[in-house]
C-alpha positions as CSV (number, residue, x, y, z in Angstrom):
1,M,128.8,123.4,84.4
2,V,127.3,123.7,87.9
3,I,124.0,122.9,89.4
4,Y,121.7,125.9,89.6
5,V,118.8,126.1,92.0
6,K,116.2,127.9,90.1
7,D,113.6,128.0,93.0
8,E,112.7,125.9,96.0
9,R,111.7,122.9,93.9
10,T,113.6,123.1,90.6
11,K,117.3,122.0,90.4
12,Q,119.1,121.9,87.0
13,F,122.4,122.4,85.3
14,A,122.5,125.8,83.8
15,Y,124.5,128.8,82.6
16,S,123.7,132.5,83.0
17,F,124.0,135.1,80.2
18,H,124.7,138.5,81.5
19,A,124.2,141.3,79.0
20,A,123.9,145.0,78.7
21,A,122.0,147.1,76.1
22,D,121.8,150.7,75.2
23,K,118.6,152.9,75.3
24,N,117.7,151.6,71.8
25,G,118.0,147.9,72.7
26,F,121.3,147.2,70.9
27,V,123.4,144.7,72.9
28,L,126.7,146.3,73.9
29,G,128.3,143.4,75.8
30,T,127.7,140.0,77.3
31,I,129.5,137.6,79.7
32,V,128.5,133.9,80.2
33,T,129.0,132.3,83.7
34,P,127.9,129.2,85.5
35,G,124.3,129.5,86.8
36,N,125.3,129.8,90.4
37,V,127.2,133.1,89.9
38,H,125.0,136.0,91.2
39,D,124.2,138.8,88.7
40,S,125.7,141.5,91.0
41,V,129.1,139.8,90.9
42,M,129.3,140.2,87.1
43,F,128.0,143.8,87.1
44,E,131.4,145.5,87.2
45,P,133.3,143.4,84.7
46,L,130.3,143.6,82.3
47,L,130.1,147.4,82.6
48,E,133.9,147.7,82.2
49,K,133.6,145.8,78.9
50,V,130.8,148.1,77.7
51,I,132.9,151.2,78.7
52,E,135.9,149.8,76.8
53,N,134.0,149.1,73.6
54,S,131.3,151.9,73.6
55,G,132.3,154.6,76.2
56,K,131.1,155.4,79.6
57,P,127.3,155.7,79.9
58,S,125.7,158.6,81.8
59,A,123.3,156.3,83.6
60,V,122.7,152.6,84.2
61,A,119.3,151.0,84.9
62,A,119.3,147.6,86.5
63,D,116.9,145.3,88.4
64,A,116.7,144.6,92.1
65,G,119.4,142.0,92.0
66,Y,121.9,144.7,91.3
67,K,120.8,147.0,94.2
68,T,123.8,146.5,96.5
69,P,126.0,149.0,98.3
70,A,129.0,147.9,96.2
71,I,127.3,148.6,92.9
72,A,125.8,151.9,94.1
73,Q,129.3,152.9,95.2
74,Y,130.9,151.9,92.0
75,L,128.5,153.8,89.8
76,L,128.5,157.0,91.9
77,E,132.2,157.0,92.3
78,N,132.5,156.8,88.5
79,E,130.0,159.6,88.0
80,I,127.4,157.2,86.5
81,R,123.8,157.8,87.6
82,P,122.2,154.6,89.1
83,A,118.6,153.9,88.2
84,L,117.6,151.1,90.6
85,P,114.1,149.9,91.6
86,Y,112.3,149.9,94.9
87,T,113.0,146.9,97.1
88,R,110.7,145.8,99.9
89,P,112.2,145.7,103.4
90,R,113.2,142.1,104.4
91,T,112.0,142.6,108.0
92,K,109.3,140.2,109.1
93,D,105.8,141.6,109.2
94,G,104.9,143.0,112.6
95,Y,108.4,144.0,113.4
96,L,110.0,147.5,113.3
97,K,111.9,148.1,110.1
98,K,115.3,149.6,109.7
99,H,113.9,152.9,108.5
100,D,112.0,153.2,111.8
101,F,115.4,153.9,113.4
102,V,117.3,157.2,112.7
103,Y,121.0,157.2,111.8
104,D,123.0,160.0,113.3
105,E,126.0,160.5,111.0
106,H,127.8,162.9,113.3
107,Y,127.9,160.5,116.3
108,D,127.8,157.3,114.2
109,C,124.9,155.7,116.0
110,Y,121.2,154.8,115.6
111,L,118.3,156.2,117.6
112,C,115.1,154.3,118.3
113,S,111.7,155.9,118.7
114,Q,111.9,155.4,122.5
115,G,115.1,157.5,122.7
116,Q,117.7,154.8,123.1
117,V,121.1,155.0,121.4
118,L,122.3,152.0,119.5
119,K,126.1,152.3,119.6
120,Y,128.6,151.0,117.1
121,S,130.3,147.7,118.1
122,T,132.3,146.1,115.3
123,T,132.6,145.7,111.5
124,T,132.1,142.3,109.9
125,K,134.4,140.9,107.3
126,E,131.5,141.5,104.8
127,G,131.8,145.2,105.5
128,Y,128.7,145.7,107.7
129,R,129.0,147.9,110.7
130,Q,127.0,146.6,113.7
131,Y,125.1,148.7,116.2
132,F,123.7,147.2,119.4
133,S,121.1,148.5,121.9
134,N,121.5,148.4,125.7
135,P,119.6,145.3,126.8
136,V,119.0,146.8,130.2
137,Q,117.0,149.6,128.7
138,C,115.3,147.3,126.2
139,N,114.1,144.9,128.9
140,D,111.2,147.1,130.0
141,C,110.4,148.7,126.6
142,S,106.8,148.5,125.4
143,L,107.9,147.9,121.8
144,L,110.4,145.1,122.7
145,S,108.2,142.3,121.1
146,Q,108.0,144.4,117.8
147,C,111.7,145.2,117.9
148,T,113.7,142.1,118.4
149,Q,113.5,138.3,118.9
150,S,116.8,138.3,120.8
151,Q,116.6,136.3,124.0
152,K,119.1,138.8,125.5
153,H,116.8,141.7,124.6
154,K,119.5,143.2,122.4
155,K,118.6,144.9,119.1
156,L,121.1,144.7,116.2
157,I,121.2,147.0,113.2
158,Q,123.7,146.6,110.4
159,R,124.9,149.3,108.1
160,H,127.3,148.7,105.2
161,V,130.4,150.9,105.0
162,W,129.0,152.0,101.6
163,E,125.4,152.4,102.8
164,E,125.5,156.2,102.0
165,F,125.9,155.4,98.3
166,L,122.8,153.1,98.4
167,E,120.9,155.8,100.2
168,E,121.8,158.3,97.4
169,A,120.7,155.8,94.8
170,E,117.4,155.5,96.7
171,H,117.1,159.2,96.8
172,L,117.6,159.4,93.0
173,R,114.9,156.8,92.5
174,H,112.3,159.3,93.3
175,T,113.4,161.8,90.6
176,E,111.6,162.1,87.3
177,E,114.7,161.4,85.4
178,N,115.3,158.1,87.1
179,K,111.6,157.1,86.6
180,I,112.0,157.7,82.8
181,I,115.3,155.8,82.6
182,Y,114.1,152.8,84.6
183,A,110.9,152.6,82.6
184,R,113.0,152.0,79.4
185,R,114.3,148.7,80.8
186,K,111.2,146.8,79.7
187,E,111.6,148.1,76.2
188,T,115.4,147.4,76.0
189,I,117.2,144.7,78.0
190,E,114.0,142.9,79.0
191,R,113.0,142.7,75.4
192,V,116.4,141.5,74.4
193,F,116.3,138.5,76.8
194,A,112.6,137.7,75.9
195,D,113.5,137.6,72.2
196,A,116.7,135.6,72.8
197,K,114.7,133.0,74.7
198,E,111.6,132.8,72.5
199,K,113.0,133.5,69.1
200,H,116.6,132.4,69.2
201,D,116.5,129.2,71.3
202,M,118.5,130.6,74.2
203,R,116.2,129.2,76.9
204,W,117.9,125.8,76.5
205,T,121.3,124.8,75.0
206,T,122.8,121.5,73.8
207,L,126.3,122.9,74.2
208,R,128.7,122.5,77.2
209,G,131.5,124.7,78.4
210,L,131.8,128.4,78.9
211,K,133.8,128.9,75.7
212,K,131.1,127.3,73.5
213,L,128.3,129.1,75.3
214,S,130.1,132.4,75.0
215,M,130.4,131.9,71.2
216,Q,126.7,131.2,71.0
217,A,125.8,134.3,73.1
218,M,128.1,136.6,71.0
219,L,126.7,135.2,67.7
220,T,123.1,135.4,68.8
221,F,123.3,138.9,70.1
222,A,125.2,140.0,67.1
223,A,122.5,138.6,64.9
224,M,119.8,140.4,67.0
225,N,121.7,143.6,66.6
226,L,121.9,143.2,62.8
227,K,118.2,142.4,62.6
228,K,117.4,145.6,64.6
229,L,119.8,147.6,62.4
230,A,118.2,146.2,59.2
231,S,114.7,147.1,60.4
232,W,115.9,150.7,61.2
233,T,117.5,151.2,57.8
234,W,114.8,149.4,55.7
235,V,112.7,151.9,53.6
236,S,109.2,150.9,52.6
237,P,108.7,151.0,48.9
238,K,106.5,153.8,47.7
239,M,102.9,153.0,46.7
240,A,102.5,152.6,43.0
């Protein structure tokens, strides 16, 4: 068990239940981890478990925590349609955002609105390619205060090596098919977690250890699947 920081004020020992459901809300797989393991880390092993047991899905809908270049690359490379939500830019208010700069794929550089070229410099160990502006040109720019806080007047833009897959996922987000797929989340996996917490005592646990919690998760989700199956097959008696 590890300590899990739920928000800025709350600290507690916790576990995380990662689960996947189909379009009808049946749970297809689950993995239990310590609470400090990010959701995106468990995406691939969970999906592989689902594929092994139930076959490859045509599309996967996930929340903003899963909207990463690595996940977008994994889905598209495996011919699975990603249905990911809109995420707000993390740039501070009042500053130029990344989409205000144009990426030139042919020359592998970024262009600012004032015509300056931000050239590639290096790639970090996390897989982000870094592009820097020329501080000599930036020094007299009228938009400098909105562009960067760098004391050296040097603008930095980072682009992941798999950014193109994330851009494709963002493009698909605007399609009608993705809007329909993503809207089903609240009726499927979100409902699963809500029922698990409110009706099956999974908000808190008296057990310790991943093995015991994994058993609890499997039994709980199996019971929820059986309840759903029973409600589907139940036939109302005819009126006398």
